[in-house]
N, C-alpha and C positions, 0 to 999 in steps of 0.2 A: 371318492370322498376326499376333500381337501383338508389338509391339516394346517393350521396357522400357529406359528411359533410366537410366543410373546416376546416382543422387542421393546427396548428402552426407548424413551422419547428422544434421547440424543441420537440414537441410531436412525430414527425416523427423520429427524432434522437433517442429518448428514446426508441421507438418501435424497430428500427433497432439495437440499443445496446442490447436490451434484447434478440432479435433473434440471434445476433452474440454470445451472451454468451453461447448458447446451443452447439456449435461445436468448439470453438476455443481451440487450444493447450494450454497446461498448462505452466505457468512460472516455471523457474527452482527453485527447492527448496521449492515449495509450490505446493498445489493441486488446486489452483484457477487460472483461467486465468488472463491475464493482464486486460482484460476488466472488469471482475468481481472485481478485486482488485482495480482498479482506481475508478470504480463506487462506491464501499463501501467506499473509502477514501472521495469521494465527499459527501456521505451521512453523515458521521460521522464528517467531517470537511467542512461544506457547503460553507464556504468562501475561500476554497482552490483555488488558482490560479497557484501555482507552486509546483510540487512534485520533490524531489530530489531522485535520485537512486544512490547508491553506490554499485558497483560490481566489481568482479575480472574477467575481460573478458577472461582471459586464462583458467578459470575453468567453464565457462558458454557458452551456444551455442547462441552467440550474433547474428548470421545471421538469425536464426529463430525468436528470441525473440524480437529484435529491431523493425521489422515492426509491430508486434503484439502490442507493447507498443505504437508506434506512432499512429496507428489506434485507439486504446483505448483512448489515451489522446485527439485525435481530437473529438472522439464521446462524451466524457464527458466534454470537454471544458476546460482542464487544460494543462499547459505547463509542460514538463518533461525535467529535466536537469540531465545528467548522468556524474558521475565521476568514472573513472577506478581506483581502488586501488589494487595494487598487493602486497604491503608490509605493514607490521604493522606500520612502522614509518610515513607512509603517510596518515594514517586514520584521524588524528586530523586536518592536513592542508586541506585536501579534505572536511572534514565536515564543518570547518570554512568558506571555499570558498562557499559551498552551502547555509549556513545560512546568511553570510555577504554579498556576492556579488549577489546572486540569489534570496534571501529572501524567501526560501522554507517554506511552512507551514506543509509539510509532508516529512518524509524521508522514503524511501522504501527499505528495505534490501531483496533481492531476495534469497540469498543463505546462507547456513549454512555450508560452507566449512572450511578448516583448518584456514583460516584467520578470517572469520566472525564468526566462531564457537568458537573462543578462548575466554576465559572469560575476557581477557583484552579488546579486541575490543568490545565485547558485552556490558560489563559493562560501557565502555566509551561512546558508542553511546546511550545507554539507559539513562545514567545520563545526558549527555549533550544535548540530544534532549529535554528532559523534561525541564531542566533548561532554554533552549532556546525558550521554547513554541512551540516546533515542535512535532507533533504527529508521532511516529515511528511505521511504519507497518512492521511486522517481518516475517521471514520465517517459524516460527513455535510457538506452544503454550508455548514451554519452555522459549522463549524470553518474552512472555507475562507474565508468572509467575515471571520472573525476573524484570519486570517493563516496558517493551514496551507497547505502547498503545494498538495495536491490531494485529491479524493474522486472515487471511481468508483461511480456509482449506476445503477440501472435505471429508466428512464422510459418507460412504454408498451411494455415488452418490449425496448427498445433501450438499450445501455449509453451513458451519458452522463458525460463527465468534466467535473468542476468544478475550475478551478484559480485560484489567487490570482496575478494577473500580477506584482504587486509582489514577492511571495515568489520566484516563479520567476526573476525578474530578479536578485533579490539573491543567489540561489544560482547564477546563471550557467546556468540550465536553460531549455529551451524545450519546447514541445509539438511533436512531429513533425507535419509537414504533413498526413499522411493521417488524422490525428485532429482536425484543426481544425474540420471541419463538426460534429462531435459533442462539441465542447468548449464550455462556458460559462465565459468569462473574467470573474472577479470582481476588484475592486480594481485596475482597469486605469490609473487615473490617480494 
């Protein structure tokens, strides 16, 4: 005889989310899936309700990525707001819009193309995210070394979190203990 225990909806959602992590296609510019990335954002910034994404849709496969992001945001319980930025002169206005009008707590940069990989854009977003109290999740560890909050990557088939300890401290955030062994802390002194 099988006995079933009553479980909460949030427990079921968590189980489904972890199962979905195993086979979901990867986000552009990172090795982590959208579900893994948004889940980790929620772990590091527990009170996150709104994640802002800035991307250049002309250099990213939006048709594949957008449904994944929508499913991931629903699974984790956060709202996602996307700003398409194709020119360097639009970066500051789109960033301000996300912060002032949508009150994002996390900014997620998915790509490290010519626009977002430029030192001007990278420096602007890192500096202004931190000053605005917004955790910046970056497309690579080079961003984290430069001051971004975190990047979730895959190394040898295992997810690895890169965090900038100084930025985490400045934002009043910590890495949950269960992720400490798979985290590489940068800028610790």
